[in-house]
N, C-alpha and C positions, 0 to 999 in steps of 0.2 A: 503495500500501499504507500501511501504517497506520502513524504514529509509533515509532519504536524507539530503545529506547536501552539505556546499559548498568547492569545490576545495581545498586543503590547500591553505594557502595565499603564501606559500614561492613561488609555482608553478607559481597561477595566477594571482599575485599582480597589474604585467603590464604587461600580454602577452596579454591586448587590446588594448597597444600600443606596433607595431613592434620598433620601434625607441627604446625602453628601452628593448628589451631583452633581451639583454647583463647584465643589470641592473640586469635581472630577476635571468639568472642563476647565479652571482654572492650568491643572497638570497639561491638560493636553495643549491648550492656549498659550502657555509660558511666553509672554512680548520678550522679542530680542530690543535690543537696545540700541542696533543700529539705526539710522536713519535710513528713510526710503531712496529710492533712486529716480532720477530723471529720465524718460528716454522722450524725445519729442515737447509736446506739452503736456504729458501722462505720468504719472507717479505708479511706481510699481516696488513690491517690495525687494527690500535689498539679496536675501538670500537665495532668491528663486527667480526674480521678475515676473512676481505675479499682482493681479488686480488684488486679488482676493486670496487670502493665504490661511490656511487652518491652522500649518505650524506656525507662523509670524503675528499671528492673531490680528490681521489686517484686513483693510475692506477699504481700498481707495476710491470705488467706483462712483460714490459721492460728491467728492471733489473731480476726478475726472469728468464728470458728466456736466459740469459747469462751464467747460471748455467746448461740447459738443454738444448741447441741449436745441439748437437750434435745428441741425439737422438731422437730430433724431423725431423731432415733432415734424421735421418736413417730410421724413420717409415712413413716419407711421404718426400720422393725424389724430388716429381715433385711439392710440394709447397715452395713458396717464404719465404723469411724474414720478408716480408709485412705481408703476412697471418698469422703469427705466432705472431706477433703482436696485430695483432685481434685475437686470439685464446680465446674460449669460459675460461674465469676466475676461479678459484677456489675459491669456498666461505664458510665461515663458517667453517674454520679449529678448532673451539674453540668445538666444539663437539667430538673432537675426541682428543685433547689436553687440558694442564695443563699447568698454567704458574711459570715460576721462575725466582728472578734477574739474570739479567746477568753477569758473572763474569769477562767481561769486559766493560761494561756501566751501570752503575745506570737507566739511561732513557731506554734504552733497554731491554723489556721483550724477555727471551727465552721461550720456551715452549717444554717440550715433551711428549710424547704421553701417553694416559691413560691408553692404555690396560697394556704396556710396562713398563713403567717408565724410557722410554730411551730420550735422548736430540734429537739426529738425527736416530731418527728409521727408519732401512732402510723400514718396513714394511709398517706404519702408514705414513710415510711422505715419501712414493716413488712419489714426486711431477711429475715425470717426466710419469712415466706410468699413473698417473691421468689426467695428461694434454692432453696426447694422446689419453686415453678412452675418454675422454671429446670432441676432435676434431672427433671423430668415430663418437659420439653418436649425435655430432650437424650437422653430412653430413647425418647421417641416417633420420633424423628429417627430414632434409630439403627435402629432398626426397618424405617425408612421407605428406608432406601438411599440418601440425599441429603445434602446437604451443609447444614446449617440456615444461613438468612439472614432476617434480620428487614426487613421492608420496610414501615415506617409508612403511614397511609392518607395521608400529603401525598406521600409518594416514587411511591406508585400512580398518586394523580392527573397526575402529573410525568412520569413513564413513559409510561402512557396518551396525555398531551396530546404526548409525544415521534411517537406512535407515528400520529398522526392523528387518536386518539380522545379528543376535548375535553369532558370532563364540566364541571359548574359545581363552583367551589372551595368554596363552600358546602353541595354535597351531604351529605346524611346517609344515604345507602344504607346499609344492613346492611353488618359487615365480609366477611359471606360473599358477599355480593349484590357488592360491589367486588372480593375475590379472585376469583370466577369470571369477572367481565368481564376481569381481568388476566390468566389464563390463557388466557380464548378470544382476546384481542387476540394473545398470542403465537403459538396453534397458528396464529391467521389471517395472520401473518407469515410462517409455515414453509409456510402452502399444505396443513396435515397433516393436514387431512379427505380432502382430493384426493389426496397422496401415498400416503398410509398410509391404508387404508383400516378397519383396526380393531386395536385392543389386543388382545392383544401384540405388539410388534413384537419380532422375529427377525432381525435383520441377517444372519447366517450362512447364510441362505437366496439371499441374492443373490449378483450375480456382484461380481467385484472391478473398482475402477472404473482404469478406465486415464486414459494423462496427457494426455487430450483437455481442452480447457478447457471447464470449467461455463459457464452463464448467469450473467450479471450480472444479475441482477435489479433491475430498475426500473421505471418508467412512465414515460409521455410525459411529466406534467409533473415530473419529478426530470430528466429527459435534456434539457428544456428549459431548467431551471434552470443544469445542469452546463455545457450550450453556454454561455450567457448568461457564465457565472462565467470560462469559457478565455476569452471575446471580452475580460473586463475584466481579465485575465491574472494569475487566480485558479487554482487547480490543482480547487480544488473549491467549491461552491457552498454547503457548510455548513461553518462553521469548526470545528476540532476542541474537543471537552472544551463543546460547546454544549448538543447534543442526544443522550443517553443511548443512543436508539435508532440513528441513523446511528453513531454510535462503535462499537456491540456491531457494526453490520453491516462495517465498516470489519476490525474485532479479527477476525473468522472471515474475509473476504478476506485479513488478512495472516496467517492459520495456515494458510490455501489455497497462497499463494504460497511460505509458508515449507515446505509440503511436497514444492511442485515441484522445491524446489532441497537436499531432503534433510532436513528439520528438521524433527523429530517431535515435539520437547521443546518447552515455554514457559513461559515466564515472567511473569506478567501483573500489575503493581503499580502503586501511586499513587508520585505525586513526592515524598511523604514517606516510602515502604515502610513507611506502616502496614498496608496490607490489599494483599494478594498473594492469586494463583489460581493453581496449578500445575497443567500441564496435559502429557499424552502423549498423543498420538494413536494409537492402536491399529493402526487399520484403515480403507480409505476402502473402502467399497463402493456400489453401483452404481444408485440406485433407478430412474431412467431415464436413457436416452442423455444426459438433461441434468441430471441431477441426484444428486449425489454425496451420501453419507452418511458424516460422519466420528464416528467411533467412540473416544469420548473416557475416559481416566481422569483425574479432577480430584479436586482439595483443596484446602483455604481456610487461610491462614492469616493472622491478624490480631493488632494492635499489645496486645488485650486478653485474650488466650485463648492458651494452652499449645500450641504448635505444634510441637510435637516431630520428628510425622512429614515436616513439610514442610522443617524444618531438616536430616534426614539426608537427604531426596531431593535438597534441592536441593545439598548437597555432594557428593551423588553424580554427578549430572548435570554438575555443572561441573569435578568430577576429572576426570571420564569426557572426556578431550580428542578422540574419538571420536563423540562425540556432540556436535553442534551446539548451542544454545539460543537458542530465538529470545526477546528479552526485549523488552516490549509497555509503554509508557505508558497505563496507565487510573484514570479518577477513581473513588473509589470509587461513586458512583451506578453508574458503569457495570458496575463489576464484581458489585454487586447485580443488575442485569440481567441480565447475561449469566447467573450462578447462577442466578436465576430459569428463564432459558432449558432451560439444564443439568438441573433439577432436574425442570421439566416432561417434559420427554422423558427423564430417569430412569424415571421415574414408569410409562412406557408400556413399556421392554423387557421382555420376555419372562424369568421365572425362571426359567428352565433355562437361557438366555445367558450364559456368562460367555465371558473373556477370560484371558492368559495375563499374567501381572504379573511385577514382577521379581524375582530370586531372592533377594535381599537384603532383602526384606519390605517394604520404604521403604514401597511403594504397599498396602498392606497394607489400610487405612483410605480408601484414595482412593474414589471414589463411580464408576459406571458410568453412562456417557450418551452421548448422540452428538447431532451437530449437523447442522442442514441448510441449505441456504442462506435468508438470511433477506430479506425484498424488504418493498417498503410494502404496506399491508392495503390492499385493495381498496376501490369505494365503497359497498359491499351489506354489508360487513361492519363499516365504520366507522358505517354508519347502523344497524345491529342493534346495535351495541356502543354507542352514544350512546342509543338509545332505551329505555325502561323506562315499564311501567305504574306507573299509581298517581302519588302524590304526587309531584312534580316534583321534591323535596328529600329525600325520603326513601324513596319508593316505596311507602310504606304506603297504606291504603285513605281514596278520595278523599272530602269530605266537601264541598266548598265551591271555587268557580273564583273568579280576578279578575272582580271585578263590572267594572272599566273595559272589559277586552278579553276577557273570556271565553275566553282561551288559554292559561292556567295552571289545574292542580288544584292542591288543598292537601288533606292531612288535618287542617288545622286554623289556627287562627289564628297559634300559633307558628312552621309552618313558612312562612306567608304573611309574617310578620315578615320571617325569617331571609333569606328569598329576594327581598324588595321591593327592594333595593339594586339588584341585579342585574337585577331582573327591570325596573326602572322605566324606565330608557330602550326597552326594547322597548315596555312598552305605551304608554309617548307617541307610541311611532311609529304607531300605529293610530288614535290619536284626531284626529277630523277629516276621516279620508281619504276619497278617493271610491272607492264599491266599485263595481265594473263587473262585472256579467253576463257571461260567455263559454261559448260551447258549442263543448265540442272534440270530436277525432276519434281513432280508435286507430292510425290508420294517415295519413300524411301524404298532401296531393293527387295525386303522383306516382302512390302504391301506388292508390288509389282509381280515379284514371282508365285506368290501364293495365287492373283488372277490370272496368272499364264496357265496354272495349272486346273483352274477353275475353284479354287478353294476361298471360303470367307474369311476374310482376318479384318480385324478392328483396331485401331490406335485411339489414343488419348496423348496428350501432350501437356505435362505439368513444368512449371518452371518456377524458379527462387521466391517471385513474387506474389507468386498461387496461395489463395485462400481455401481452405478445406470445403466453403459448401459460398460462398461468396464469388466466386470466381467460377463461373458457369462450364466448366471444363467440358469441350466440346470432342464427343469422341465421332472418330471419322470411320468409315468403314472404306474395303479397295473394291466395291461392287462399281461405284460411281467416284471415278478420280475426277478432282476437281480441275476447271479450268485455268488456264494461266492467265494469272493476276493483271489488272491494266496496269500501265506503266504511269503510275502518277508523278514520277519523276522527270521525265521528258529525257529531256538531254543533260540534265545538272547532275552533278557529283552526289552521291548522297553517303552515307554511313551502314555497313551490315557488319553484322555478326554471325562468324562462323563457327560453329563449334559441332565437335566431333563425337559420336557416340562413343560411350564405356566396353563395348563389345571388343575381344580381340580381334586382330587381323588386320581387315581394311572398313572399318566402319563406316558408314554413311556420314555425312557433315550436313547439319542442317543449315540453311542459312535466312536470316529474316533481317529487318530493317526495323528502324525505330519504331514507327507506325504499325508495324505489323501489315503492310500491304502487299507485304510475298514472305510467304513461308515454304519455302522451298528445301531442295537435299542436294549434295553434289554428292554422287554414288561412284565409285571405281568403276560399275559394271559400260557406266554411261560417257565419262569420263575420267580415261584413269589418268591422262597428264594434268589436266586442271584439278585432280583430287591428292595426286599425289604432290605437286608443287605447294596445294595448302596447306599437306599432312608435315611437310618439312616444315612449315614458317609456326606449329603448334606449340613447339619448344619457348616461342618468345611470350606467348600468353600467359593468362592467368592459368595457373597448376597445369601448363600444359592440355589443356582443353580445348579453350574457345581466345578467336584473335579476332579484333575489331580492323576492318579495313573501309578505306574508301572501294567505291564502283561505280560503274555506270550502267543503266540497260541500254545493250546495244541491239538488240530483238528477242522475241517471244520469248524463249527458254535460253537466254546467253545475256551473260554480266560480264563485261571487262572490269577487272579488279586489281586494284595498286596490291602485290601480294608481300612487298619486301619492305612496304613503307607502314609502318604503325601511324595513327593520330597522337598528336604529343601526351595525352593523357585515357584512358576508357572513360565512354559515356557512362552517363547513369541508366543502367536499364534494367 
């Protein structure tokens, strides 16, 4: 189970005694002696660069609003001054500002923007525009019934990589494309389209879950990794707080383990108690014999925003000694990914589905969602999510290719220049290579020989990304050999994996690309020269069993393969 710890003493040291609640908040909001900082015309806390800060016991919105009240009224004429006093605060301005000592006061730090080195930069420090945009975003989120969470592009790339979807750090894919890939990855990790055919989803139509153990989702690769870790004396193959996706999976397992012990409430927070998610599991339903659905009420509290609801909820659940609380330590990144999963699922719930909230009203603003077991994304989905048409950098319409390798397509010179540093090792890896044309078959030798004799033979393919039941293993019969696959790569180079069988003698070699658009076999009886040359390269690959090579489709059943040149690193298949 995941790491557990007692909630920060500043918050809960006296929460069990309501008469000392004020004393508790004094401890939690211990003021800092430092003066605030000035960025543009706005004041922020010195420690974190926030308008509102629980840790610094500060709220500068009243002062700052005096600078922009006319613009707020112009943008929202129907709103009141009281509403603007409680607008979403502007936070963490140090991401875009750098300090310099004020000419008027040594205690007051002034900030200039990092981009233009300007003290009152009208572009970077346009606080009125930012405040107005925050108000619009808050209104939009309130209508969507999810908890707002900002995940910048860099974090999306990190989350996708932790899920096995490794995109180029230099990618310029549009934000909506990145968001779509991110949501699709979340869906794939839950096998959502397989388990829940269509939205909206109403869990109340399902039977209740019994206390049978749910399946621990993993694949063969993870199973071997955990087995190796235990041989080395480690409890897990992945250290905590290094892979956000693995951490979220462990958190969900921790919630499930807590439910088995009668614990339905949880507080998930980071070590610095700056970010927290409050959770209550309402009910557990049975999606199928192996898959539970946890219906969740959840809310978020952060250092830089008012969190009166979460304070009241925490006070209630801790003072109610009849209801034990699960405390989980999670990094801010892990919490963001968990919120992204919860928000994605919340949007799929039926609008008519509702649950009973606590009578005190502390859950009135909590969002409603559900959780499914998370597992590794299968190989086909990884291929689909890492593949995109158009320019390899931005996805735009292509007008040129790399003249050296012809493998990468670009929308223009700028994207090609940006991508060159990353592409250079790959480009060099095919220079001066030996290109060998091979003939492939859609079936291995045994299947073809059995068919020639009139015998029926069936086969199934498993790989290290397969899950026992979530991956629908295809069973093939030699009665109907599949047709040659279409050439989706046209004249472009693409990577293939060439993997030998374990049988002695002259085993067939399986060939497939990342998208599985081609799954074929190189057999000695059909192409002895190509087979022997490929087998001669196997010792250069992992455990002498598989190699990755660049290839080009030259005709229906033929590939031209650069056999003696490997890519700079093995792709993540």
